[in-house]
C-alpha positions in Angstrom: 102.4 115.2 -163.6 105.6 116.5 -165.0 105.6 119.8 -166.9 108.8 118.8 -168.7 108.4 117.1 -172.0 111.0 115.8 -174.4 111.7 117.6 -177.6 114.1 116.6 -180.3 115.3 119.5 -182.5 115.8 116.9 -185.4 112.3 116.8 -187.0 113.2 113.5 -188.7 113.5 111.8 -185.3 111.1 114.0 -183.3 107.7 113.2 -181.8 105.0 115.7 -181.4 104.4 117.3 -177.9 102.3 115.1 -175.5 98.5 115.4 -175.4 98.7 116.5 -171.8 100.2 119.8 -173.0 96.9 120.6 -174.6 94.4 119.3 -172.1 95.9 119.8 -168.7 94.8 123.1 -167.1 98.1 123.4 -165.3 99.8 123.8 -168.6 97.9 126.8 -169.5 98.7 128.4 -166.1 102.4 127.7 -166.9 102.0 129.1 -170.4 100.4 132.3 -169.1 103.4 132.9 -166.9 106.3 131.8 -169.1 105.0 132.3 -172.6 102.3 135.0 -172.8 103.8 136.8 -169.8 107.2 137.1 -171.5 106.4 137.7 -175.2 104.9 140.6 -177.2 101.2 140.4 -177.7 99.2 142.2 -180.5 96.6 144.2 -178.5 95.3 146.9 -180.9 95.7 149.2 -183.8 97.6 152.5 -184.0 94.5 154.3 -185.5 92.7 153.7 -182.1 95.5 155.7 -180.3 95.8 158.5 -182.9 94.8 161.6 -180.7 96.0 162.7 -177.4 94.3 161.0 -174.5 93.1 158.0 -176.7 93.1 154.8 -174.9 92.3 151.1 -175.3 92.0 148.1 -173.0 93.1 144.6 -173.5 93.9 141.4 -171.5 97.3 139.4 -171.7 97.3 136.1 -169.7 94.4 137.3 -167.6 96.2 140.5 -166.8 94.0 143.5 -167.8 96.0 146.4 -169.3 95.4 149.8 -170.7 97.4 151.6 -173.6 97.1 155.4 -173.8 98.6 158.2 -175.9 100.1 160.7 -173.6 101.1 163.6 -176.0 103.5 162.0 -178.5 104.1 158.9 -176.5 102.3 155.6 -176.1 102.3 154.4 -172.5 101.0 151.0 -171.2 99.9 150.2 -167.6 98.3 147.4 -165.7 94.5 148.3 -165.7 94.5 147.9 -161.9 94.0 150.8 -159.4 96.6 150.8 -156.6 93.9 151.3 -154.0 91.8 148.2 -154.0 92.3 146.8 -157.5 89.4 148.5 -159.4 89.7 149.0 -163.1 91.0 152.5 -164.2 89.7 152.2 -167.7 87.0 150.4 -169.6 86.7 149.8 -173.4 88.3 152.4 -175.6 87.9 156.1 -176.2 89.6 159.4 -175.3 90.2 160.8 -171.7 92.4 163.4 -170.1 92.9 161.2 -167.0 92.4 157.5 -166.0 89.8 157.2 -163.2 89.1 154.1 -161.2 85.3 153.2 -161.4 85.4 151.8 -157.9 86.3 154.7 -155.6 87.3 157.4 -158.1 91.1 157.4 -157.7 92.4 159.4 -160.7 95.7 159.0 -162.4 97.5 161.2 -165.1 98.2 159.8 -168.5 101.7 159.2 -167.2 100.4 156.9 -164.5 101.0 159.1 -161.6 98.2 159.4 -158.9 96.5 162.8 -159.2 93.5 162.6 -156.8 92.6 160.2 -154.1 89.2 161.2 -152.6 88.8 161.2 -148.7 92.2 159.9 -148.0 92.9 162.7 -145.5 93.9 161.4 -142.2 95.5 158.2 -143.5 98.8 158.1 -141.8 101.8 158.1 -144.1 99.7 158.3 -147.3 101.7 160.1 -150.1 100.1 160.3 -153.5 103.5 160.7 -155.2 104.4 157.1 -154.1 101.4 155.6 -156.1 102.2 155.1 -159.7 100.5 152.7 -162.0 102.5 149.6 -162.8 103.8 149.9 -166.4 103.9 147.5 -169.3 106.0 147.8 -172.4 104.4 149.2 -175.6 105.7 149.1 -179.3 104.2 149.3 -182.7 104.9 148.0 -186.2 102.9 149.1 -189.2 99.3 149.7 -188.2 99.7 147.4 -185.1 100.2 147.9 -181.4 101.9 145.4 -179.2 102.4 145.1 -175.5 104.6 143.0 -173.2 103.9 142.5 -169.5 107.5 141.7 -168.4 109.9 144.7 -168.2 112.7 142.3 -169.0 111.2 141.0 -172.2 113.6 142.1 -175.1 112.4 144.8 -177.5 109.7 143.9 -180.2 112.3 144.4 -182.8 114.4 141.5 -181.4 111.4 139.2 -181.9 110.5 140.6 -185.3 114.0 140.4 -186.5 113.9 140.8 -190.3 110.2 140.2 -190.6 109.5 144.0 -191.3 112.1 143.9 -194.1 110.5 140.8 -195.6 107.0 142.2 -195.5 108.1 145.7 -196.6 107.0 145.2 -200.3 103.4 145.0 -199.0 103.7 148.4 -197.5 102.1 147.7 -194.1 102.4 151.3 -192.9 100.0 152.2 -195.7 97.4 149.7 -194.6 94.1 151.0 -193.1 91.7 149.1 -191.0 88.6 147.6 -192.9 86.6 145.3 -190.6 87.0 142.5 -187.9 85.5 139.2 -186.9 85.7 137.0 -183.7 85.1 133.3 -183.2 85.1 131.2 -180.1 86.5 127.8 -180.8 86.3 124.7 -178.6 89.9 123.7 -178.7 93.2 124.5 -176.9 94.9 127.6 -178.4 97.9 125.4 -179.4 95.6 123.3 -181.6 94.6 126.3 -183.7 98.2 127.5 -183.9 99.4 124.0 -185.0 96.8 124.0 -187.7 97.8 127.4 -189.0 101.5 126.5 -189.3 101.3 123.9 -192.0 99.8 123.4 -195.4 99.8 119.7 -195.0 96.1 119.7 -194.4 95.0 121.7 -197.4 94.1 118.9 -199.8 91.9 117.2 -197.2 90.4 120.1 -195.3 90.3 123.0 -197.6 89.4 121.9 -201.2 88.5 125.4 -202.2 91.7 127.0 -201.0 93.7 124.0 -202.4 92.5 124.9 -205.9 93.9 128.4 -205.4 97.4 127.5 -204.2 100.2 125.7 -205.9 100.5 123.0 -203.1 103.7 121.4 -204.7 105.5 124.8 -204.2 104.1 125.4 -200.7 107.0 125.8 -198.2 107.5 127.0 -194.6 110.6 129.1 -193.7 111.3 129.1 -189.8 113.3 132.0 -188.3 114.2 132.6 -184.6 110.8 133.7 -183.2 108.6 133.7 -186.4 108.1 131.7 -189.6 106.8 132.5 -193.1 104.7 130.2 -195.2 105.1 130.8 -199.0 102.0 129.9 -200.9 102.3 130.6 -204.6 98.9 131.2 -206.4 98.0 128.7 -209.3 98.0 130.3 -212.7 94.5 131.3 -213.8 94.5 129.8 -217.2 91.3 131.6 -218.1 89.3 130.2 -215.1 86.3 132.3 -214.2 85.5 130.8 -210.7 88.9 131.7 -209.1 89.0 133.4 -205.7 92.6 134.6 -206.0 93.6 135.6 -209.6 97.5 136.1 -209.8 98.5 139.7 -210.7 101.9 141.2 -211.3 103.6 141.5 -207.9 100.8 139.5 -206.3 101.7 136.0 -207.5 101.7 134.4 -204.0 100.0 134.5 -200.5 102.3 134.9 -197.6 101.5 133.8 -194.1 103.7 135.2 -191.3 103.5 133.9 -187.7 105.0 135.5 -184.7 105.5 133.4 -181.6 103.3 132.6 -179.8 99.9 133.5 -181.2 99.9 136.3 -183.8 99.5 135.7 -187.6 99.8 138.1 -190.5 98.4 137.0 -193.8 99.1 139.1 -196.9 97.6 138.4 -200.4 95.6 140.1 -203.2 96.4 143.7 -202.0 95.1 143.2 -198.4 96.5 142.2 -195.1 94.8 140.2 -192.4 95.8 139.7 -188.7 94.7 136.6 -186.6 95.3 136.6 -182.9 94.6 133.4 -180.9 93.7 134.2 -177.3 93.4 131.3 -174.7 90.1 131.2 -173.0 90.8 128.1 -170.9 92.5 124.8 -171.7 89.6 123.7 -174.0 88.6 127.0 -175.5 90.2 129.9 -177.4 89.1 133.2 -179.2 90.3 134.0 -182.6 90.2 137.7 -183.7 90.5 138.5 -187.4 91.1 142.0 -188.5 91.4 143.1 -192.3 93.5 146.0 -193.6 93.9 147.5 -197.1 95.9 150.3 -198.7 92.6 151.4 -200.3 89.7 150.4 -197.8 86.2 150.1 -199.3 83.6 152.5 -198.1 81.6 149.5 -196.8 83.1 146.1 -196.7 79.8 144.5 -196.3 78.4 145.8 -199.6 81.6 146.1 -201.6 81.5 143.2 -204.2 85.3 142.4 -204.0 85.3 142.4 -200.2 82.2 140.5 -200.0 83.7 137.6 -202.0 86.9 137.9 -200.1 85.2 137.7 -196.6 82.9 134.9 -197.7 85.8 132.8 -198.8 87.7 133.6 -195.6 84.6 132.5 -193.6 84.5 129.2 -195.6 88.2 128.5 -194.7 87.7 129.4 -191.1 84.6 127.2 -190.7 86.7 124.2 -192.2 89.5 125.0 -189.7 87.2 125.3 -186.8 85.6 121.9 -187.5 88.9 120.0 -187.8 90.4 121.9 -184.8 87.6 121.0 -182.5 87.6 117.4 -183.7 91.3 117.2 -183.0 91.0 118.7 -179.5 88.3 116.0 -178.7 90.6 113.3 -179.8 93.6 114.7 -177.9 91.7 113.7 -174.8 91.4 110.0 -175.9 93.2 107.4 -174.0 94.3 106.0 -177.3 96.6 109.0 -178.1 99.7 110.6 -176.6 102.2 111.7 -179.2 102.5 111.5 -183.0 105.2 112.1 -185.6 105.9 115.1 -187.8 106.0 115.1 -191.6 109.6 116.2 -192.2 108.5 117.6 -195.5 105.4 119.5 -194.5 105.4 120.2 -190.6 108.5 122.0 -190.0 106.5 125.1 -189.0 104.7 123.0 -186.3 108.0 121.5 -185.1 109.5 125.0 -184.9 106.6 126.2 -182.7 106.9 123.3 -180.4 110.6 124.0 -180.1 110.0 127.4 -178.9 107.3 126.2 -176.4 109.8 123.8 -175.0 112.4 126.6 -174.8 110.1 129.0 -172.9 108.4 126.4 -170.7 111.5 124.6 -169.6 
């Protein structure tokens, strides 16, 4: 089966990517190497790495990594001991060193091997030659990103002017509130496709459709990211509204960074979504909420209770349709479809980047 698929940069002529790109396990292996292995991945929050020795662990394309604060510097390494591939860190916390749980080899926070028990008598063994394999680390706002490939351009190259566009929301002032996770029975690209267009709002999200001015909804593609502008409908005295427009908060903005990170900003809060492949037919979606003035307890705060309940309602609707779409992508009756030139330029943009990275 060929990994190459045709892609027309003219959306008015283009067909969607073939169904095999979603269902064939070999495509996911290729994506792990050429997409996830060569882009910046959202792996954590700066607050988790605030004090010296603080660390967190994550996985990118089945590669385990650890991010640690070494003094004033954030460092990233493959979470793999150079002895016999044991893990050098688990979970998150604070440590003065990184120690393999298999045989106790111990590394400094700079990645240099400091102690290797009972290696005396091993001919030619020199601890100074053993240094953990690094990964790139960068931050933006309250977020921490990592890139496996040392040749991946800096995070700023991928973000381009996204930070300037989002500056009015003051992401640096945002503080973590809460998080949720879902496991969804669909390929990761199905979920990203769904995120990148408002075309499905009238049919799939009747509650959200009432909140947004669908006629003014538009998608603005950039080199490695896109922005969905979703103006809020005027309240007109309605009492059952979830989003009530306020001065300076008249719209919802949905940012997407290739390939799998989303940033949603509306009503004084920010939400990140990360879509993690868990196989060709499964993905995990991690939501985290941030606010400039976090509540003491989001589970009991009335404003946040309503916000989270509405978010869950939208997410449940998305999960239902994404799982149905993935089932149908395996049908012998379907291979490729067509884009709505008026509504699906964000999906077309995503597919163009996939084609660029994979081929």
